[in-house]
DRENROMI-493972 format. One record per residue: residue in three letters; x, y, z of N, C-alpha, C, O, CB in turn. Coordinates in steps of 0.2 Angstrom, whole numbers, padded with zeros to 4 digits, always signed. Glycine has a CB too. Layout:
N
ALAXYZXYZXYZXYZXYZ ...
REM end
This chain:
290
MET-0760-0291-1038-0764-0287-1033-0763-0280-1035-0757-0278-1034-0764-0289-1026 ASP-0768-0276-1036-0766-0268-1037-0767-0265-1030-0772-0265-1027-0771-0266-1042 ILE-0762-0261-1029-0762-0257-1022-0762-0250-1024-0757-0248-1027-0756-0259-1018 THR-0767-0246-1022-0767-0239-1024-0767-0235-1017-0767-0238-1012-0774-0238-1027 LYS-0766-0229-1018-0765-0224-1013-0772-0224-1008-0771-0225-1002-0765-0217-1015 ASP-0778-0225-1011-0784-0225-1007-0784-0232-1004-0787-0232-0998-0790-0224-1012 PHE-0782-0237-1007-0782-0244-1004-0777-0244-0998-0779-0246-0992-0780-0249-1009 ILE-0772-0241-0998-0767-0240-0992-0770-0236-0987-0770-0238-0981-0760-0237-0995 LYS-0773-0231-0989-0776-0226-0984-0781-0229-0980-0782-0228-0974-0778-0220-0987 LEU-0785-0234-0983-0790-0237-0979-0788-0242-0973-0791-0243-0969-0794-0242-0984 LYS-0781-0244-0974-0778-0248-0969-0776-0244-0963-0773-0247-0958-0773-0252-0972 GLN-0776-0237-0963-0774-0233-0958-0767-0234-0956-0765-0236-0950-0778-0234-0952 PRO-0762-0233-0961-0755-0233-0959-0753-0228-0955-0756-0223-0954-0751-0233-0966 CYS-0747-0228-0952-0744-0223-0948-0742-0217-0953-0741-0218-0959-0737-0225-0944 ALA-0742-0211-0951-0741-0205-0955-0734-0205-0959-0734-0204-0965-0741-0199-0951 ASP-0729-0208-0955-0722-0208-0958-0722-0213-0964-0719-0212-0969-0717-0210-0953 GLY-0725-0219-0963-0726-0224-0968-0730-0222-0974-0728-0224-0980-0729-0230-0965 PHE-0735-0218-0973-0739-0216-0979-0735-0211-0983-0736-0211-0989-0746-0213-0976 ARG-0732-0206-0979-0728-0202-0983-0722-0205-0987-0721-0203-0993-0724-0197-0978 TRP-0719-0210-0984-0714-0214-0988-0718-0217-0995-0715-0216-1000-0711-0220-0984 TYR-0724-0220-0994-0727-0223-0999-0729-0217-1005-0728-0219-1011-0734-0226-0997 LEU-0731-0211-1003-0732-0206-1008-0726-0204-1012-0727-0202-1017-0736-0200-1004 ARG-0720-0204-1008-0714-0201-1011-0710-0207-1015-0707-0205-1020-0710-0198-1006 HIS-0710-0213-1012-0705-0218-1015-0709-0224-1018-0705-0228-1021-0701-0220-1009 ALA-0715-0225-1017-0718-0231-1020-0717-0232-1028-0718-0227-1031-0725-0232-1018 PRO-0715-0238-1030-0714-0238-1037-0720-0237-1041-0725-0240-1040-0711-0245-1039 PRO-0720-0233-1046-0726-0231-1050-0728-0238-1054-0724-0242-1057-0725-0226-1055 GLN-0735-0239-1053-0738-0245-1056-0735-0252-1053-0735-0257-1057-0737-0245-1064 GLY-0732-0251-1047-0728-0257-1045-0733-0262-1042-0739-0260-1040-0724-0255-1039 THR-0731-0268-1042-0735-0274-1039-0734-0274-1032-0730-0270-1029-0733-0280-1042 TYR-0738-0278-1029-0738-0279-1021-0731-0281-1019-0728-0278-1015-0743-0285-1019 GLN-0728-0286-1023-0721-0289-1021-0716-0283-1022-0711-0283-1018-0720-0295-1024 GLN-0717-0279-1027-0712-0274-1029-0712-0269-1023-0707-0266-1021-0713-0271-1035 LEU-0718-0268-1021-0719-0263-1015-0715-0266-1009-0712-0262-1005-0726-0261-1014 LEU-0716-0272-1007-0713-0275-1002-0705-0275-1002-0702-0273-0998-0715-0282-1001 ASP-0703-0276-1008-0696-0276-1010-0693-0269-1009-0687-0268-1006-0694-0279-1017 ALA-0697-0264-1011-0694-0257-1010-0694-0255-1003-0689-0251-1001-0699-0252-1014 LEU-0699-0257-0999-0699-0255-0992-0692-0258-0989-0689-0255-0985-0705-0258-0989 VAL-0691-0265-0990-0686-0268-0987-0679-0265-0989-0674-0264-0985-0686-0276-0989 ALA-0678-0263-0996-0672-0260-0998-0671-0254-0995-0665-0251-0995-0673-0259-1006 ASP-0676-0250-0993-0675-0244-0990-0675-0244-0982-0675-0239-0979-0681-0239-0992 GLY-0674-0250-0980-0673-0251-0972-0680-0251-0969-0679-0250-0962-0668-0246-0970 ARG-0685-0252-0972-0692-0251-0968-0695-0258-0968-0701-0259-0970-0696-0246-0972 THR-0691-0263-0965-0694-0270-0965-0700-0271-0961-0704-0274-0962-0688-0274-0962 LYS-0700-0267-0955-0706-0267-0951-0712-0265-0955-0718-0268-0954-0705-0263-0945 ASP-0712-0260-0959-0717-0257-0963-0719-0263-0968-0725-0263-0970-0715-0251-0967 ALA-0714-0266-0971-0716-0271-0976-0720-0277-0972-0724-0280-0975-0709-0274-0979 CYS-0718-0279-0966-0721-0284-0962-0729-0282-0961-0733-0285-0961-0718-0286-0956 TRP-0729-0275-0959-0736-0272-0958-0740-0273-0965-0746-0275-0964-0736-0265-0956 LEU-0737-0271-0970-0741-0272-0977-0743-0279-0978-0749-0280-0980-0737-0269-0982 LEU-0739-0284-0976-0741-0291-0977-0746-0293-0973-0751-0297-0975-0734-0295-0976 ASP-0746-0290-0967-0752-0292-0962-0758-0289-0965-0763-0292-0964-0750-0288-0955 GLN-0758-0283-0968-0764-0280-0970-0767-0283-0976-0773-0284-0977-0763-0273-0972 PHE-0763-0285-0981-0765-0288-0988-0764-0295-0989-0767-0298-0993-0761-0284-0993 GLY-0761-0299-0984-0761-0306-0984-0756-0309-0989-0753-0306-0993-0768-0308-0985 PRO-0756-0316-0989-0751-0319-0994-0754-0320-1001-0760-0319-1002-0750-0326-0991 THR-0749-0322-1005-0751-0323-1012-0749-0330-1014-0746-0334-1009-0747-0318-1017 ASP-0750-0333-1020-0748-0339-1022-0741-0340-1025-0740-0345-1028-0753-0342-1026 ALA-0738-0334-1025-0731-0334-1029-0726-0338-1025-0727-0339-1019-0729-0327-1029 VAL-0722-0341-1029-0716-0345-1027-0710-0343-1029-0708-0342-1035-0717-0353-1029 LEU-0705-0341-1024-0698-0339-1026-0694-0345-1025-0693-0348-1020-0696-0333-1021 GLN-0691-0347-1031-0686-0353-1031-0679-0350-1032-0678-0347-1037-0688-0358-1036 LEU-0674-0353-1028-0667-0350-1028-0663-0356-1027-0665-0361-1023-0666-0345-1023 ASP-0657-0356-1029-0651-0361-1027-0649-0359-1020-0648-0364-1016-0646-0360-1032 HIS-0648-0353-1018-0646-0351-1012-0649-0344-1010-0650-0340-1015-0638-0351-1011 LEU-0650-0343-1004-0652-0336-1002-0648-0334-0996-0647-0336-0991-0660-0337-0999 ASP-0644-0328-0998-0640-0325-0993-0641-0317-0994-0640-0314-0999-0632-0326-0995 ALA-0644-0315-0988-0647-0308-0988-0647-0305-0981-0645-0308-0976-0653-0307-0992 GLU-0649-0299-0981-0651-0296-0974-0658-0297-0972-0659-0301-0968-0649-0288-0974 ASP-0663-0294-0975-0670-0295-0973-0673-0297-0980-0672-0294-0985-0673-0288-0970 VAL-0678-0301-0979-0682-0303-0984-0690-0304-0982-0691-0307-0977-0680-0310-0987 VAL-0694-0300-0986-0701-0301-0984-0704-0303-0991-0704-0299-0996-0704-0294-0982 PHE-0707-0309-0991-0710-0311-0998-0717-0314-0996-0718-0317-0991-0706-0317-1000 ALA-0722-0312-1000-0729-0313-0999-0731-0320-1001-0736-0322-0998-0733-0308-1003 GLY-0727-0324-1004-0728-0331-1006-0724-0336-1002-0722-0335-0996-0728-0332-1013 ALA-0722-0341-1006-0718-0346-1003-0711-0346-1005-0710-0343-1011-0721-0353-1005 ILE-0706-0348-1001-0699-0348-1003-0697-0355-1004-0698-0359-0999-0695-0344-0999 GLU-0693-0357-1009-0690-0364-1010-0683-0363-1011-0681-0360-1017-0694-0368-1015 VAL-0678-0365-1007-0671-0364-1008-0668-0371-1009-0669-0375-1004-0668-0360-1002 ARG-0665-0372-1014-0662-0379-1015-0656-0380-1011-0654-0386-1009-0660-0380-1022 GLY-0652-0375-1009-0646-0376-1005-0647-0373-0998-0652-0374-0994-0640-0372-1008 THR-0643-0368-0996-0643-0365-0989-0647-0358-0989-0647-0355-0994-0636-0364-0986 LEU-0649-0357-0983-0653-0350-0982-0649-0347-0977-0649-0349-0971-0660-0351-0981 ASP-0646-0341-0978-0643-0337-0973-0645-0330-0973-0643-0326-0977-0635-0338-0974 LEU-0648-0327-0968-0650-0320-0967-0648-0317-0961-0648-0321-0955-0658-0320-0967 THR-0645-0311-0961-0643-0308-0955-0648-0304-0952-0647-0301-0946-0637-0303-0957 GLY-0654-0303-0955-0659-0300-0952-0666-0304-0951-0666-0309-0948-0661-0293-0955 THR-0671-0301-0954-0678-0304-0953-0680-0308-0959-0678-0306-0965-0683-0298-0952 LEU-0683-0313-0958-0686-0317-0964-0694-0318-0962-0696-0320-0957-0683-0324-0965 ARG-0698-0315-0967-0705-0315-0966-0708-0318-0973-0707-0315-0978-0708-0308-0964 THR-0713-0323-0973-0716-0325-0979-0723-0326-0977-0726-0327-0972-0713-0332-0981 GLY-0727-0325-0983-0734-0326-0982-0736-0333-0983-0742-0335-0980-0738-0322-0988 ARG-0732-0337-0986-0733-0345-0986-0728-0348-0983-0724-0346-0978-0734-0347-0994 GLY-0726-0354-0985-0721-0359-0982-0714-0358-0984-0713-0354-0989-0723-0366-0983 ILE-0710-0361-0981-0703-0361-0983-0700-0368-0983-0701-0372-0979-0699-0357-0978 ARG-0696-0369-0989-0693-0376-0989-0686-0375-0991-0684-0371-0996-0697-0380-0995 VAL-0681-0378-0987-0674-0377-0988-0671-0384-0989-0672-0388-0985-0671-0373-0982 GLY-0666-0384-0994-0663-0391-0995-0656-0392-0990-0654-0397-0990-0661-0391-1002 GLY-0654-0386-0987-0648-0386-0983-0649-0383-0976-0655-0384-0974-0642-0383-0987 GLU-0644-0380-0974-0645-0377-0967-0649-0370-0968-0649-0367-0973-0638-0375-0964 MET-0652-0368-0963-0656-0362-0962-0654-0358-0956-0655-0360-0951-0664-0364-0962 ARG-0652-0352-0958-0649-0348-0952-0653-0341-0953-0652-0338-0959-0642-0347-0952 VAL-0656-0339-0948-0659-0332-0948-0657-0329-0942-0660-0331-0936-0667-0332-0949 GLN-0653-0323-0942-0651-0320-0936-0656-0316-0932-0656-0315-0926-0645-0316-0938 GLY-0662-0314-0936-0667-0310-0933-0673-0314-0932-0673-0320-0931-0668-0304-0937 ARG-0679-0311-0933-0685-0314-0932-0687-0318-0938-0686-0316-0944-0691-0309-0931 LEU-0690-0324-0937-0692-0328-0943-0700-0330-0942-0702-0332-0937-0688-0335-0943 GLN-0704-0328-0947-0711-0328-0947-0713-0331-0954-0712-0328-0959-0714-0322-0945 ALA-0717-0336-0954-0719-0340-0960-0727-0341-0959-0729-0342-0954-0716-0346-0961 GLY-0730-0340-0965-0738-0341-0965-0740-0348-0966-0746-0350-0965-0741-0337-0970 ASP-0735-0353-0967-0737-0360-0968-0731-0364-0965-0726-0361-0962-0738-0361-0975 ASP-0730-0370-0967-0725-0375-0964-0718-0373-0966-0717-0370-0972-0726-0382-0967 ILE-0713-0374-0962-0706-0374-0963-0703-0381-0963-0704-0385-0959-0703-0369-0958 HIS-0700-0383-0969-0697-0389-0970-0689-0388-0971-0688-0384-0976-0700-0394-0975 CYS-0685-0391-0967-0678-0390-0968-0674-0396-0968-0675-0400-0964-0675-0385-0963 ALA-0670-0398-0973-0666-0404-0974-0660-0404-0970-0656-0409-0969-0665-0406-0981 GLY-0658-0398-0967-0653-0398-0962-0655-0395-0955-0660-0398-0953-0647-0393-0965 ALA-0651-0391-0952-0652-0388-0946-0656-0381-0947-0655-0378-0952-0646-0387-0942 ILE-0659-0379-0942-0662-0372-0941-0660-0368-0936-0660-0371-0930-0670-0373-0941 PHE-0657-0362-0937-0655-0358-0932-0659-0351-0932-0659-0348-0938-0647-0356-0932 CYS-0662-0349-0927-0666-0343-0927-0663-0339-0921-0664-0341-0915-0674-0344-0927 GLY-0661-0333-0923-0658-0328-0917-0663-0324-0913-0661-0321-0909-0653-0324-0920 ASP-0670-0325-0915-0675-0321-0912-0681-0325-0912-0681-0331-0911-0676-0314-0915 THR-0687-0322-0912-0693-0326-0912-0694-0330-0918-0693-0328-0924-0699-0321-0911 LEU-0697-0336-0917-0699-0340-0923-0707-0341-0922-0709-0344-0917-0696-0347-0922 HIS-0710-0338-0927-0718-0339-0927-0720-0342-0933-0719-0339-0939-0721-0331-0926 VAL-0723-0347-0933-0725-0351-0939-0733-0353-0939-0735-0356-0934-0721-0357-0940 ASN-0737-0351-0944-0744-0353-0944-0744-0360-0947-0748-0361-0952-0748-0348-0948 GLY-0740-0365-0945-0740-0372-0948-0735-0376-0944-0733-0374-0938-0738-0371-0955 ARG-0732-0381-0947-0727-0385-0944-0720-0383-0945-0719-0380-0950-0729-0392-0946 VAL-0716-0385-0941-0709-0384-0942-0705-0391-0941-0706-0395-0937-0706-0379-0936 HIS-0701-0392-0947-0698-0399-0947-0691-0398-0949-0690-0395-0955-0702-0404-0951 ALA-0686-0400-0945-0679-0400-0947-0676-0407-0946-0677-0410-0942-0675-0395-0943 ALA-0672-0409-0951-0669-0416-0951-0663-0416-0946-0662-0421-0943-0666-0417-0958 TRP-0660-0410-0944-0655-0410-0939-0657-0406-0933-0663-0406-0931-0649-0407-0942 ASN-0653-0402-0930-0655-0398-0924-0659-0392-0926-0659-0389-0931-0648-0395-0921 ILE-0663-0390-0921-0667-0383-0921-0665-0379-0915-0665-0382-0909-0674-0384-0921 LEU-0662-0373-0916-0660-0369-0910-0664-0362-0911-0663-0359-0916-0652-0368-0910 ILE-0668-0360-0906-0671-0354-0906-0669-0350-0901-0670-0352-0895-0679-0355-0906 GLN-0667-0344-0902-0664-0339-0897-0670-0335-0893-0668-0332-0888-0659-0335-0899 GLY-0675-0335-0896-0681-0331-0894-0687-0335-0892-0686-0341-0890-0683-0325-0898 GLU-0693-0333-0893-0699-0337-0892-0701-0341-0898-0699-0340-0904-0705-0332-0891 LEU-0705-0346-0896-0707-0351-0902-0715-0351-0901-0718-0352-0896-0704-0358-0901 ASP-0718-0350-0907-0725-0351-0908-0727-0354-0914-0725-0352-0920-0729-0344-0907 CYS-0729-0361-0914-0730-0364-0920-0736-0369-0919-0739-0370-0914-0724-0368-0923 GLU-0738-0373-0925-0743-0378-0925-0740-0384-0921-0742-0386-0916-0745-0380-0932 SER-0735-0387-0924-0731-0393-0921-0724-0392-0924-0722-0388-0928-0734-0400-0923 ILE-0719-0395-0920-0712-0395-0922-0709-0401-0921-0710-0405-0916-0709-0389-0917 ARG-0704-0403-0925-0700-0409-0925-0693-0408-0927-0692-0405-0932-0704-0415-0930 ALA-0689-0410-0923-0681-0410-0924-0679-0417-0925-0680-0421-0920-0678-0406-0919 GLY-0675-0418-0930-0672-0425-0930-0666-0426-0925-0665-0432-0923-0668-0425-0937 TRP-0663-0420-0922-0658-0421-0917-0661-0417-0911-0667-0418-0909-0651-0418-0919 ASP-0657-0412-0908-0659-0408-0903-0664-0403-0904-0663-0400-0910-0653-0405-0899 LEU-0668-0401-0900-0672-0395-0900-0671-0391-0894-0673-0393-0889-0680-0398-0901 THR-0669-0385-0895-0668-0380-0890-0671-0373-0891-0671-0371-0897-0660-0379-0889 CYS-0675-0371-0886-0678-0364-0887-0677-0360-0880-0678-0362-0875-0686-0365-0888 VAL-0673-0355-0881-0671-0351-0876-0677-0347-0873-0677-0346-0866-0666-0346-0878 GLY-0682-0345-0877-0687-0341-0874-0693-0346-0873-0693-0352-0874-0689-0336-0879 PRO-0699-0343-0871-0705-0347-0870-0707-0350-0877-0707-0348-0882-0711-0343-0867 ALA-0710-0357-0876-0712-0361-0882-0719-0363-0881-0721-0365-0876-0707-0367-0883 ARG-0723-0362-0887-0730-0364-0887-0731-0368-0894-0729-0365-0899-0734-0358-0886 ALA-0734-0374-0893-0735-0378-0899-0743-0380-0899-0745-0382-0894-0731-0384-0900 ARG-0746-0378-0904-0753-0380-0904-0754-0387-0906-0760-0390-0906-0757-0375-0909 GLY-0749-0390-0908-0749-0397-0910-0744-0401-0906-0744-0400-0900-0747-0398-0917 SER-0740-0406-0909-0735-0410-0905-0728-0407-0905-0727-0403-0909-0736-0417-0907 VAL-0724-0409-0901-0717-0408-0900-0713-0414-0900-0714-0418-0896-0715-0403-0894 HIS-0709-0415-0905-0705-0421-0906-0697-0419-0907-0696-0415-0910-0707-0426-0912 ALA-0693-0423-0903-0686-0422-0904-0682-0429-0904-0684-0433-0900-0683-0418-0899 GLY-0678-0430-0909-0674-0436-0910-0669-0437-0905-0666-0443-0904-0671-0437-0917 GLN-0667-0432-0902-0662-0432-0896-0664-0428-0890-0669-0430-0887-0655-0429-0898 ASP-0661-0423-0888-0663-0419-0882-0668-0413-0883-0668-0410-0889-0657-0417-0878 LEU-0672-0412-0878-0676-0406-0879-0675-0401-0873-0675-0403-0867-0684-0408-0878 GLN-0673-0395-0874-0672-0390-0869-0675-0384-0870-0675-0381-0876-0664-0389-0868 VAL-0680-0382-0865-0684-0376-0866-0684-0372-0860-0682-0374-0854-0691-0378-0868 SER-0686-0365-0860-0686-0361-0854-0693-0363-0851-0694-0364-0845-0686-0354-0856 THR-0698-0363-0855-0705-0365-0853-0709-0368-0859-0708-0365-0865-0709-0360-0849 LEU-0713-0373-0858-0716-0376-0864-0724-0377-0863-0726-0380-0858-0713-0382-0866 HIS-0728-0375-0867-0735-0376-0867-0737-0379-0874-0736-0377-0879-0740-0370-0866 CYS-0739-0386-0873-0741-0390-0879-0748-0392-0879-0750-0395-0874-0736-0396-0880 GLU-0751-0392-0885-0758-0394-0885-0759-0401-0886-0764-0404-0885-0762-0390-0890 LYS-0754-0405-0889-0754-0412-0890-0749-0416-0886-0749-0415-0880-0754-0413-0898 ASN-0745-0420-0889-0740-0424-0886-0733-0422-0886-0731-0418-0891-0741-0431-0888 ILE-0729-0423-0881-0722-0422-0882-0718-0429-0882-0719-0433-0877-0720-0418-0875 ARG-0714-0430-0887-0710-0436-0888-0703-0435-0889-0702-0431-0894-0714-0441-0893 VAL-0699-0437-0885-0692-0435-0885-0688-0442-0884-0689-0445-0879-0690-0430-0880 ALA-0683-0443-0888-0679-0449-0888-0674-0448-0882-0672-0453-0879-0675-0451-0894 GLY-0671-0442-0881-0666-0441-0876-0669-0438-0869-0674-0441-0867-0661-0437-0878 ASN-0666-0433-0867-0668-0430-0861-0672-0424-0862-0672-0421-0867-0662-0428-0856 ILE-0676-0422-0857-0680-0416-0857-0678-0412-0851-0678-0414-0846-0688-0418-0857 THR-0677-0405-0853-0675-0400-0848-0679-0394-0849-0679-0391-0854-0668-0399-0847 SER-0683-0392-0844-0687-0386-0844-0685-0381-0838-0685-0384-0832-0695-0387-0844 ASP-0683-0375-0839-0681-0371-0834-0687-0369-0830-0687-0367-0824-0678-0364-0837 ALA-0693-0369-0832-0699-0367-0829-0705-0372-0830-0703-0378-0831-0702-0360-0831 ASP-0711-0370-0831-0717-0375-0832-0716-0378-0838-0714-0376-0843-0723-0371-0831 LEU-0719-0385-0838-0719-0389-0844-0727-0392-0844-0728-0395-0839-0714-0394-0844 VAL-0731-0390-0848-0738-0391-0848-0740-0394-0855-0738-0391-0860-0742-0385-0847 THR-0743-0400-0855-0746-0403-0861-0753-0405-0860-0754-0408-0855-0741-0408-0864 ARG-0757-0405-0865-0764-0407-0864-0764-0415-0865-0769-0418-0863-0769-0404-0869 GLN-0759-0418-0868-0759-0425-0869-0753-0428-0865-0753-0426-0859-0758-0427-0877 GLY-0749-0432-0868-0744-0436-0864-0737-0433-0865-0736-0430-0870-0745-0443-0865 VAL-0733-0436-0861-0725-0435-0862-0722-0441-0862-0723-0446-0857-0723-0430-0856 GLU-0718-0443-0867-0714-0449-0867-0706-0447-0868-0705-0443-0873-0716-0453-0873 CYS-0702-0449-0864-0695-0447-0864-0691-0453-0863-0692-0457-0859-0694-0442-0858 GLY-0685-0453-0867-0681-0459-0867-0675-0458-0862-0672-0463-0861-0678-0460-0874 GLY-0675-0453-0859-0670-0451-0854-0673-0449-0847-0678-0451-0845-0664-0447-0856 SER-0670-0443-0845-0673-0440-0839-0677-0434-0841-0676-0431-0846-0667-0437-0834 LEU-0682-0433-0836-0687-0427-0837-0686-0422-0831-0688-0424-0825-0694-0429-0838 GLN-0683-0416-0832-0681-0412-0826-0685-0405-0828-0684-0402-0833-0674-0411-0825 CYS-0689-0403-0823-0693-0397-0824-0692-0392-0819-0692-0394-0813-0701-0399-0825 GLY-0691-0386-0820-0689-0381-0815-0695-0377-0813-0695-0373-0809-0685-0376-0818 GLY-0701-0380-0815-0708-0377-0812-0713-0382-0811-0711-0387-0808-0710-0371-0817 HIS-0719-0381-0813-0724-0386-0813-0724-0390-0819-0723-0388-0824-0731-0383-0812 LEU-0725-0397-0818-0725-0402-0823-0732-0405-0823-0735-0408-0819-0720-0408-0822 TYR-0735-0404-0829-0742-0406-0830-0743-0409-0837-0741-0407-0842-0747-0400-0829 ALA-0747-0415-0837-0749-0418-0843-0756-0421-0842-0758-0424-0837-0744-0425-0844 GLY-0760-0419-0847-0767-0422-0847-0768-0429-0847-0773-0432-0845-0771-0418-0853 TRP-0763-0432-0850-0763-0440-0851-0757-0442-0846-0757-0440-0840-0762-0442-0858 GLY-0753-0447-0848-0748-0449-0844-0741-0446-0845-0740-0443-0850-0748-0457-0845 ILE-0736-0448-0840-0729-0446-0841-0725-0452-0840-0725-0455-0835-0728-0440-0836 LYS-0721-0453-0845-0716-0458-0845-0709-0456-0847-0708-0453-0852-0718-0464-0850 ALA-0704-0457-0842-0697-0455-0843-0693-0460-0840-0694-0463-0835-0695-0448-0839 LEU-0688-0463-0844-0685-0469-0843-0681-0469-0836-0681-0473-0832-0680-0471-0849 THR-0677-0463-0835-0672-0463-0830-0674-0459-0824-0672-0460-0818-0666-0461-0832 GLU-0679-0454-0825-0680-0449-0819-0686-0445-0821-0687-0442-0827-0674-0445-0817 ILE-0690-0443-0816-0695-0438-0817-0695-0433-0811-0696-0435-0805-0703-0440-0817 SER-0693-0427-0812-0692-0422-0806-0695-0415-0808-0694-0413-0814-0685-0422-0804 ALA-0697-0412-0803-0700-0405-0804-0698-0401-0798-0698-0403-0793-0707-0405-0806 ALA-0697-0394-0799-0696-0390-0794-0703-0388-0790-0703-0387-0784-0693-0383-0796 ASN-0708-0389-0793-0715-0388-0790-0719-0395-0791-0716-0400-0790-0719-0382-0794 ALA-0725-0394-0792-0729-0400-0792-0729-0404-0799-0727-0402-0804-0737-0399-0791 ILE-0730-0411-0798-0730-0415-0804-0738-0418-0804-0740-0421-0800-0725-0421-0803 SER-0741-0417-0810-0748-0419-0811-0749-0422-0817-0747-0420-0823-0752-0413-0810 ALA-0752-0428-0817-0754-0432-0823-0761-0434-0823-0764-0436-0818-0749-0438-0824 GLY-0765-0433-0829-0771-0436-0829-0772-0443-0829-0777-0446-0826-0774-0433-0836 GLU-0767-0447-0831-0767-0454-0830-0761-0456-0826-0760-0455-0820-0767-0457-0837 SER-0756-0460-0829-0751-0464-0825-0744-0460-0826-0743-0455-0830-0750-0471-0828 LEU-0740-0462-0821-0733-0459-0821-0728-0466-0821-0730-0470-0817-0732-0455-0814 TYR-0723-0465-0825-0719-0471-0826-0711-0469-0826-0710-0464-0831-0721-0476-0831 THR-0707-0472-0822-0700-0471-0823-0696-0477-0820-0699-0480-0815-0697-0464-0820 GLU-0690-0478-0822-0686-0483-0819-0682-0480-0813-0679-0484-0809-0682-0487-0824 GLY-0682-0474-0813-0678-0470-0808-0683-0468-0802-0688-0471-0801-0674-0465-0810 GLU-0682-0462-0800-0686-0459-0795-0691-0453-0798-0689-0450-0803-0682-0455-0789 ILE-0696-0452-0794-0701-0447-0795-0700-0442-0790-0702-0444-0784-0708-0449-0797 CYS-0698-0436-0791-0697-0431-0786-0700-0424-0787-0699-0421-0793-0690-0430-0784 ALA-0705-0422-0783-0708-0415-0783-0704-0410-0779-0700-0412-0775-0715-0415-0782 GLY-0705-0404-0779-0702-0399-0775-0704-0399-0768-0710-0402-0767-0703-0392-0778 GLU-0700-0396-0764-0702-0396-0757-0709-0393-0755-0710-0387-0758-0697-0393-0752 GLY-0713-0396-0752-0720-0393-0751-0725-0395-0756-0731-0393-0755-0719-0386-0750 TYR-0723-0398-0762-0727-0399-0767-0729-0407-0768-0725-0411-0765-0724-0397-0774 GLY-0734-0408-0771-0736-0415-0771-0736-0418-0778-0734-0415-0783-0744-0416-0770 ILE-0736-0425-0779-0736-0429-0785-0743-0432-0786-0746-0435-0781-0731-0434-0785 TYR-0746-0430-0791-0753-0432-0793-0754-0436-0799-0752-0434-0804-0758-0426-0793 ALA-0757-0442-0799-0758-0446-0804-0766-0448-0804-0769-0447-0799-0754-0453-0805 GLY-0769-0449-0810-0776-0450-0811-0780-0445-0810-0786-0446-0808-0777-0456-0806 LEU-0778-0439-0811-0783-0433-0810-0789-0433-0815-0794-0430-0813-0779-0426-0812 HIS-0788-0437-0820-0794-0437-0825-0797-0444-0825-0800-0446-0830-0791-0435-0832 VAL-0795-0448-0820-0798-0455-0820-0801-0456-0813-0799-0454-0808-0791-0460-0820 PRO-0807-0460-0813-0811-0461-0807-0807-0466-0803-0803-0470-0805-0818-0464-0808 GLU-0807-0465-0796-0803-0468-0791-0803-0476-0792-0798-0479-0791-0805-0466-0784 HIS-0809-0479-0794-0810-0486-0794-0806-0489-0800-0805-0495-0801-0817-0488-0795 ALA-0803-0484-0805-0800-0486-0811-0792-0485-0810-0788-0485-0815-0802-0483-0817 TRP-0790-0482-0804-0783-0480-0804-0778-0486-0805-0773-0485-0808-0782-0478-0797 GLU-0780-0492-0803-0775-0498-0804-0773-0499-0811-0768-0501-0813-0778-0504-0800 SER-0778-0498-0815-0777-0500-0822-0775-0494-0826-0772-0494-0831-0783-0503-0825 SER-0777-0488-0824-0776-0482-0828-0773-0476-0825-0772-0471-0828-0783-0480-0831 ALA-0771-0477-0819-0768-0471-0815-0762-0474-0811-0762-0472-0805-0773-0467-0811 SER-0758-0478-0813-0753-0482-0809-0747-0477-0809-0746-0473-0813-0751-0488-0812 VAL-0743-0478-0803-0737-0474-0802-0731-0479-0801-0731-0483-0796-0738-0469-0796 HIS-0727-0479-0806-0721-0484-0806-0715-0480-0805-0713-0475-0809-0721-0488-0812 ALA-0710-0482-0800-0704-0479-0799-0700-0484-0795-0702-0489-0793-0704-0472-0796 CYS-0693-0482-0794-0689-0487-0791-0691-0487-0783-0689-0492-0780-0682-0485-0792 ARG-0694-0482-0781-0696-0481-0774-0702-0477-0774-0703-0472-0778-0691-0479-0769 ARG-0706-0478-0769-0713-0474-0768-0711-0467-0766-0707-0465-0762-0717-0477-0763 PRO-0713-0462-0770-0712-0455-0768-0715-0453-0762-0721-0455-0761-0715-0450-0774 GLU-0712-0449-0758-0715-0447-0751-0721-0442-0752-0725-0442-0748-0709-0444-0747 SER-0721-0439-0758-0726-0434-0758-0731-0436-0763-0735-0432-0766-0723-0427-0761 LEU-0732-0442-0764-0737-0445-0768-0744-0444-0765-0746-0446-0760-0736-0453-0770 ARG-0749-0440-0769-0755-0438-0766-0761-0442-0769-0766-0443-0766-0756-0431-0767 SER-0760-0445-0776-0765-0449-0779-0762-0453-0784-0757-0452-0786-0770-0444-0782 GLY-0766-0458-0786-0764-0463-0790-0763-0470-0787-0762-0470-0781-0758-0461-0794 HIS-0762-0475-0791-0761-0482-0788-0753-0483-0788-0750-0484-0793-0765-0488-0792 TRP-0750-0484-0782-0743-0485-0782-0742-0493-0784-0745-0497-0781-0740-0484-0775 ALA-0737-0494-0788-0734-0500-0790-0727-0499-0791-0725-0495-0795-0738-0503-0796 SER-0723-0503-0788-0715-0503-0789-0714-0505-0796-0718-0508-0799-0712-0507-0784 ILE-0708-0503-0798-0705-0504-0805-0705-0512-0805-0706-0514-0811-0699-0501-0806 ASP-0703-0516-0800-0703-0523-0800-0709-0526-0802-0710-0531-0806-0700-0526-0794 GLU-0715-0523-0799-0721-0526-0800-0723-0524-0807-0727-0529-0810-0726-0522-0795 LYS-0721-0519-0810-0723-0517-0817-0720-0522-0822-0723-0525-0827-0721-0510-0819 ARG-0713-0524-0820-0710-0529-0824-0713-0536-0824-0712-0540-0829-0702-0529-0822 ARG-0716-0538-0818-0719-0544-0818-0726-0544-0822-0729-0549-0822-0721-0546-0810 
REM end
């Protein structure tokens, strides 16, 4: 891609950034060479802006290991070993790593991220695709992705949003989560605030929510379902323990099911009937086992 002064000017850059381009841009430099020059001069935000304006390329950067401060690459990155950055990582395409992946700053990818080890991100993780790690995923900032899958624990300190599904092989811990598809966790689920999904929640341990708990389909947690506010499900609720909503809030099953179909499609199973049950067909856990 040829980038000229007039082409840059059409994108309305900031005055300081345009002055830098006039003075320091490599003569006859390529798109990627310009991105590299900006990063080398400490202008990573300007490099990210440039990538936003001109978009991704089909280039692929293949390395044995990647150890750097900031990297802005317009194509895809493939690392056979570990990836360790002390600053920002931004790509126009996807990222594939054969070992551990550590990014202390912001991590943004234009396509899927696949990691054969663990992923650590010290700031926001924004991916226009799927995120998959064979081991743990720890995100210290916000999460925004298509779908995300961790082989072990999945932890997000900031707000999390997934346009697809969320899967964890062990525990899931989030501050708040909005998911467009299903949530499936082999261990426990803990959310500091609201947990909302358009489809269902399946949990192999306890489900504890610090705000509102809502699922467009059903909610199943083996040992406990609890929320500080209301619990709402479009279909059924199931646990072998107790279902507890916050004081003054209700428990609602069958919100998307007609009342005559509650017994088959909007049942509520727990070790005892919740006092705040407002809708759904109550059936004890013993009845379910029969």
